C-alpha positions in Angstrom: -1.4 -9.9 -3.2 -1.8 -8.0 0.1 -3.9 -5.3 -1.6 -6.2 -8.0 -3.1 -6.7 -9.5 0.3 -7.5 -6.1 1.8 -10.0 -5.6 -1.0 -11.7 -8.9 -0.2 -11.9 -8.7 3.5 -13.5 -6.1 5.7 -11.0 -6.0 8.6 -9.5 -3.0 6.7 -12.2 -0.8 8.4 -10.9 -1.6 11.8 -7.4 -0.6 10.8 -8.5 2.9 9.6 -8.2 6.0 11.7 -11.3 8.2 12.3 -10.4 10.5 9.4 -10.1 7.6 7.0 -13.4 6.2 8.2 -15.1 9.5 7.8 -13.8 9.7 4.2 -14.9 6.2 3.5 -18.4 6.9 4.9 -18.7 10.1 2.9 -17.7 8.2 -0.3 -20.7 6.0 0.1 -22.9 8.8 1.5 -23.2 7.1 4.9 -24.3 9.5 7.6 -25.6 9.5 11.2 -22.3 8.4 12.8 -21.7 11.4 14.9 -23.0 11.8 18.4 -22.5 15.1 20.2 -19.9 16.3 17.7 -17.9 13.1 18.2 -17.2 10.4 15.6 -18.5 6.9 16.7 -16.1 4.4 15.0 -18.3 1.4 15.7 -21.3 3.0 14.0 -19.3 3.9 10.9 -17.8 0.4 10.7 -21.2 -1.2 11.3 -22.7 0.7 8.4 -19.8 0.0 6.1 -20.0 -3.7 6.9 -23.8 -3.7 6.1 -22.9 -2.0 2.8 -20.4 -4.7 2.1 -22.8 -7.5 2.9 -25.4 -6.0 0.6 -22.8 -5.7 -2.1 -21.6 -9.3 -2.6 -19.8 -8.4 -5.8 -16.5 -9.0 -4.1 -17.2 -12.6 -3.9 -18.3 -12.8 -7.5 -15.1 -11.0 -8.5 -13.0 -13.5 -6.5 -14.8 -16.5 -8.0 -14.4 -15.1 -11.5 -10.6 -14.4 -11.0 -10.2 -17.9 -9.6 -12.0 -19.5 -12.6 -9.9 -17.5 -15.0 -6.7 -18.6 -13.3 -7.8 -22.3 -13.3 -8.8 -22.0 -17.0 -5.3 -20.5 -17.9 -3.5 -23.2 -15.9 -5.6 -26.0 -17.6 -4.9 -24.4 -21.0 -1.2 -24.5 -20.4 -1.3 -28.1 -19.1 -3.2 -29.2 -22.2 -0.5 -28.0 -24.5 2.2 -30.1 -22.9 
């Protein structure tokens, strides 16, 4: 359950250290977050959040899973 919540919410970026943030940025080919050879966390997080806002499939996945669970529950209740 905890992993599902981490997937749905973006506060996971704030919990990452600089190395993890760099790996996440590289995974999505996000650049321009270094100034003077120094990693700027806020800039990486800002760009990752923009990426997440543009990709609202997480919400669609959540709604689909919720609909599936409700359907299964209603199916079991109709058999009683």
